[in-house]
NUTI-11380 format. One line per field, with one value per residue (C-alpha): residue number from 0; residue in one letter; x, z, y. Coordinates in nm, 4 decimals, m for minus. Example, Ala and Ser with C-alpha at 12.3 -4.5 7.8 and 13.67 -1.06 7.14 Angstrom:
2
k (0,1)
r (A,S)
u (1.2300,1.3670)
w (0.7800,0.7140)
v (m0.4500,m0.1060)
# end
This chain:
198
k (0,1,2,3,4,5,6,7,8,9,10,11,12,13,14,15,16,17,18,19,20,21,22,23,24,25,26,27,28,29,30,31,32,33,34,35,36,37,38,39,40,41,42,43,44,45,46,47,48,49,50,51,52,53,54,55,56,57,58,59,60,61,62,63,64,65,66,67,68,69,70,71,72,73,74,75,76,77,78,79,80,81,82,83,84,85,86,87,88,89,90,91,92,93,94,95,96,97,98,99,100,101,102,103,104,105,106,107,108,109,110,111,112,113,114,115,116,117,118,119,120,121,122,123,124,125,126,127,128,129,130,131,132,133,134,135,136,137,138,139,140,141,142,143,144,145,146,147,148,149,150,151,152,153,154,155,156,157,158,159,160,161,162,163,164,165,166,167,168,169,170,171,172,173,174,175,176,177,178,179,180,181,182,183,184,185,186,187,188,189,190,191,192,193,194,195,196,197)
r (M,P,A,L,R,F,P,N,R,K,F,H,L,E,P,T,W,H,S,Y,T,R,V,P,G,A,T,V,P,T,P,L,R,S,W,L,L,D,R,G,S,L,T,E,R,L,I,D,A,S,H,G,Q,F,R,V,E,V,I,N,Q,R,M,E,L,P,L,L,S,E,C,H,A,L,G,I,P,S,R,Q,H,A,L,V,R,E,V,I,L,Y,G,C,D,E,P,W,V,Y,A,R,S,I,I,P,A,K,T,L,T,G,R,L,R,S,L,R,K,L,D,N,R,P,L,G,A,L,L,F,N,D,V,S,M,Q,R,G,Q,I,E,L,A,C,S,S,T,G,D,L,L,L,P,A,L,S,G,Y,L,Q,G,T,V,W,G,R,R,S,V,F,F,L,D,Q,K,P,L,L,V,S,E,M,F,L,P,G,F,R,P,Y,N,R,P,L,K,L,H,F,N,R)
u (m18.8920,m18.9032,m18.7430,m18.4718,m18.5049,m18.2333,m18.2078,m18.1606,m18.2857,m18.4557,m18.5095,m18.6353,m18.6635,m18.4170,m18.5068,m18.3265,m18.1370,m18.0620,m17.8772,m18.1364,m18.0101,m18.1238,m18.4752,m18.7360,m18.8776,m19.2314,m19.2181,m19.1429,m19.4519,m19.4310,m19.4908,m19.2026,m18.9399,m18.8098,m18.7907,m18.6089,m18.3548,m18.2871,m17.9260,m17.9830,m18.0721,m18.3912,m18.4083,m18.4285,m18.6957,m18.9059,m18.8784,m18.9956,m19.2783,m19.4019,m19.3722,m19.1293,m19.3403,m19.0630,m18.9172,m18.7010,m18.7938,m18.5136,m18.6410,m18.3039,m17.9402,m17.6803,m17.3798,m17.4938,m17.4355,m17.5519,m17.7350,m17.5307,m17.6098,m17.5212,m17.1808,m17.1280,m17.2234,m16.9811,m16.7032,m16.6795,m16.6649,m17.0035,m16.9330,m16.8155,m17.0357,m17.1398,m17.3560,m17.7077,m17.9417,m18.3101,m18.5420,m18.8835,m18.8947,m19.2242,m19.3804,m19.6959,m19.6992,m19.7331,m19.4673,m19.3259,m18.9904,m18.8171,m18.4397,m18.1705,m17.8072,m17.5076,m17.1888,m16.8855,m16.6735,m16.3753,m16.5841,m16.6629,m16.3126,m16.1571,m16.4024,m16.6671,m16.7014,m16.9793,m17.1992,m17.2539,m17.4500,m17.6936,m17.9959,m18.3014,m18.0992,m18.1299,m17.8205,m17.8955,m17.8453,m17.4986,m17.4049,m17.5001,m17.3337,m17.0011,m16.7600,m16.5878,m16.9111,m16.9251,m17.2180,m17.2087,m17.4675,m17.8332,m17.9833,m18.3592,m18.5735,m18.9389,m19.0602,m19.3494,m19.3973,m19.4475,m19.1049,m18.9427,m19.0755,m19.1294,m19.2998,m19.3570,m19.5832,m19.7493,m20.1146,m20.0933,m19.9547,m19.9529,m19.8548,m19.5838,m19.2958,m19.0218,m18.6831,m18.3353,m17.9926,m17.6469,m17.3028,m17.1799,m16.8198,m16.7076,m16.3308,m16.3290,m16.4866,m16.8048,m17.1521,m17.4692,m17.8076,m18.1308,m18.4597,m18.8003,m19.0947,m19.3869,m19.7506,m19.8303,m19.5911,m19.8144,m19.6061,m19.6403,m19.7886,m19.4679,m19.2096,m18.8514,m18.5958,m18.3276,m17.9783,m17.6949,m17.4077,m17.2926)
w (9.7429,10.0666,10.3870,10.5593,10.9184,11.1360,11.5171,11.6569,11.9636,11.7527,11.4085,11.3567,10.9797,10.7442,10.3904,10.1030,9.9165,9.5438,9.3072,9.1307,8.7984,8.9063,9.0207,8.7457,8.6630,8.6515,9.0205,9.1419,9.1717,8.8868,9.1048,9.3344,9.0698,9.0350,9.4143,9.4630,9.1863,9.2340,9.3370,9.4708,9.8243,9.9500,10.2237,9.9650,9.7686,10.0791,10.1861,9.8391,9.8271,10.1728,10.0956,10.3835,10.6328,10.7005,11.0246,11.1593,11.4609,11.6085,11.7392,11.8134,11.8118,11.9900,11.9445,11.8659,11.6311,11.2725,11.0761,10.8773,10.5375,10.6732,10.7875,10.4486,10.2630,10.4764,10.4711,10.8508,11.0818,11.1850,11.5562,11.5263,11.6892,11.4953,11.5546,11.4500,11.3904,11.3111,11.2262,11.0810,10.8191,10.8328,10.5543,10.6166,10.9650,10.8145,10.8464,10.4956,10.5291,10.7809,10.7575,10.9191,10.9106,11.0111,11.0878,11.1738,11.4705,11.2394,11.0427,11.3583,11.3813,11.3019,11.1781,11.1353,11.5134,11.4726,11.3236,11.6809,11.7608,11.4733,11.7045,11.4883,11.1969,10.8751,10.7869,10.4161,10.4360,10.5810,10.3252,10.0181,10.1417,10.1990,9.9074,9.9862,9.9562,9.7171,9.6797,9.5960,9.3955,9.4941,9.6244,9.6492,9.8804,9.9481,10.3027,10.5337,10.8197,11.0525,10.9648,11.0486,11.4063,11.4483,11.7803,11.6742,11.3924,11.5705,11.4707,11.2583,10.9195,10.7905,10.4487,10.1980,10.1741,9.9187,10.0121,9.8937,10.0470,9.9520,10.1036,10.1213,10.1696,10.3538,10.3451,10.1981,10.5211,10.4730,10.6187,10.5105,10.4683,10.4162,10.3406,10.3400,10.1878,10.4248,10.3215,10.4209,10.1587,9.9146,9.6776,9.4097,9.1665,9.1679,8.9918,9.0011,8.7303,8.7929,8.8896,8.7825,8.8282,9.1596)
v (m12.6868,m12.8873,m12.7700,m12.9713,m13.0879,m12.9433,m12.9610,m12.6122,m12.4267,m12.1646,m12.3184,m12.6727,m12.6433,m12.4822,m12.3748,m12.5419,m12.2723,m12.2864,m12.0551,m11.8415,m11.9804,m12.3297,m12.2349,m12.2840,m11.9424,m12.0796,m12.1749,m11.8213,m11.6001,m11.3498,m11.0407,m11.1389,m11.2144,m10.8617,m10.8214,m11.1517,m11.0937,m10.7226,m10.6621,m10.3125,m10.2074,m10.3718,m10.1078,m9.8287,m10.0151,m10.0744,m9.7111,m9.6083,m9.8635,m9.7583,m9.3853,m9.3515,m9.5454,m9.7952,m9.9282,m10.2092,m10.4225,m10.6320,m10.9659,m11.1278,m11.0200,m11.2321,m11.4553,m11.8095,m12.1017,m12.0410,m12.3085,m12.5598,m12.4084,m12.0640,m12.1895,m12.3500,m12.0305,m11.8275,m12.0859,m12.1051,m12.4117,m12.5495,m12.4986,m12.1379,m11.8757,m11.5685,m11.2640,m11.3648,m11.0730,m11.1256,m10.8391,m10.7683,m10.4931,m10.3061,m10.1039,m9.8999,m10.0589,m10.4097,m10.6840,m10.7163,m10.8927,m11.1194,m11.0724,m11.2867,m11.1790,m11.3906,m11.1978,m11.4133,m11.3065,m11.2455,m10.9967,m10.7988,m10.6540,m10.3185,m10.0603,m10.3314,m10.3655,m10.1095,m10.3849,m10.5067,m10.1902,m10.1451,m10.1326,m10.0519,m9.9186,m10.1214,m10.3230,m10.2759,m9.9017,m9.9557,m10.2215,m10.0236,m9.7058,m9.8813,m9.8358,m10.1676,m10.3694,m10.6625,m10.9003,m11.2700,m11.4568,m11.4651,m11.7886,m11.8503,m12.0622,m12.1316,m12.1958,m12.1152,m11.8733,m12.1713,m12.3075,m11.9734,m11.9974,m11.6263,m11.5546,m11.1943,m11.3180,m11.6085,m11.6334,m11.3198,m11.4188,m11.7740,m11.8977,m11.9780,m11.7367,m11.6883,m11.5558,m11.4822,m11.4684,m11.3450,m11.3322,m10.9726,m10.8670,m10.5532,m10.5024,m10.8563,m10.9910,m11.1984,m11.1724,m11.3476,m11.1777,m11.3749,m11.1985,m11.3718,m11.1849,m11.2361,m11.2944,m10.9345,m10.7956,m10.6092,m10.3914,m10.6629,m10.4149,m10.2110,m10.4291,m10.3137,m10.2636,m10.5212,m10.4074,m10.6352,m10.3925,m10.5427)
# end
């Protein structure tokens, strides 16, 4: 699936996202299917796959303009700032997943103000431990590490990457989480049982 050109200070190419029901199964690498479509906590799965050798590295967290498709997914105006959080999830000291979260300003109110101060804690752990959490449908995209413009990975990992994203709701307030499985992600031989209960 081709990427769309989009002028942005940080991203010059944006993946084209599709509902997982519209992506031909044959195009998705078989070992990744269960990881892309699992509706459970990716954080828990990565901790298990890395035998506890898991960590989060924050590479960006600030108020800025989301991408157009992110605004559309969240139902917010295209010129509305949101908290943009980008992290690398490491397993066994290897970069496995690039995650980008978009949290609208209206979501960062009340008890959810604490989302501003996650530091190196995984957002997924918070989401899946919150009794109010609801998850929207999964969308899939195919891109490349070059298109993601990740300075932390420059010259280290190059290649095609598959990712997924979903809108989550906490107290009925939306936030968007995108996760791209990097070329260094190796737990392919440990497929997951799919969870469709949420």
